[in-house]
C-alpha positions in Angstrom: 112.5 109.6 96.4 109.2 108.2 95.2 108.3 107.9 91.6 105.1 109.2 90.2 103.7 105.7 90.0 104.6 105.1 93.7 102.8 108.3 94.7 99.7 107.2 92.7 99.8 103.8 94.5 100.0 105.4 97.9 97.2 107.8 97.1 95.0 104.9 95.9 95.7 102.9 99.0 94.7 105.8 101.2 91.6 106.4 99.0 90.6 102.7 99.3 91.0 102.8 103.1 88.6 105.8 103.2 86.2 104.0 100.9 86.1 101.0 103.2 85.6 103.1 106.2 82.8 105.0 104.6 81.2 101.9 103.2 81.1 100.4 106.7 79.9 103.7 108.2 82.9 103.9 110.6 84.3 107.1 111.9 88.0 107.5 112.3 87.4 107.4 116.0 85.6 104.0 115.8 88.4 102.6 113.7 91.0 103.8 116.2 88.9 102.4 119.1 88.7 98.9 117.5 92.1 98.7 115.9 94.4 101.1 117.8 95.2 102.5 114.3 95.0 106.3 113.9 94.0 106.6 110.3 93.4 110.3 110.3 97.0 111.1 109.5 97.1 108.4 106.9 94.0 109.6 105.2 95.3 113.2 105.2 98.5 111.9 103.5 100.7 113.0 106.5 101.9 109.5 107.3 102.8 106.5 105.1 101.1 103.3 105.9 103.0 100.3 107.2 102.2 96.9 105.9 101.3 95.8 109.4 98.9 98.6 109.7 97.4 97.7 106.3 97.0 94.1 107.5 95.2 95.3 110.6 92.8 97.5 108.7 92.1 94.7 106.1 91.3 92.3 108.9 89.1 94.9 110.6 87.1 95.6 107.4 87.1 91.8 106.6 89.0 92.2 103.3 91.9 90.1 102.3 95.1 91.9 101.7 95.3 90.3 98.3 91.8 91.6 97.3 92.7 95.0 98.7 95.8 95.3 96.6 94.3 93.6 93.6 91.7 96.4 93.4 94.4 99.0 93.5 96.5 97.2 90.8 93.4 97.1 88.6 92.9 100.8 89.0 96.5 101.4 87.7 95.9 99.5 84.5 
């Protein structure tokens, strides 16, 4: 069972992915075509993201995983 903080972290990860996609003007379809990652279910909260999937998306959006997670950690403070 996830704690409240874990739910917040997951929610923030999903939000950050969507922000990156919007910032780069990429549709879910474009992301899937270029990464083979179907982020629709992730963005809807229907599927938890795996670390390997997060790594793939960070590489695609040219963001280091440490910067991606640092932004989320700062939001929690």
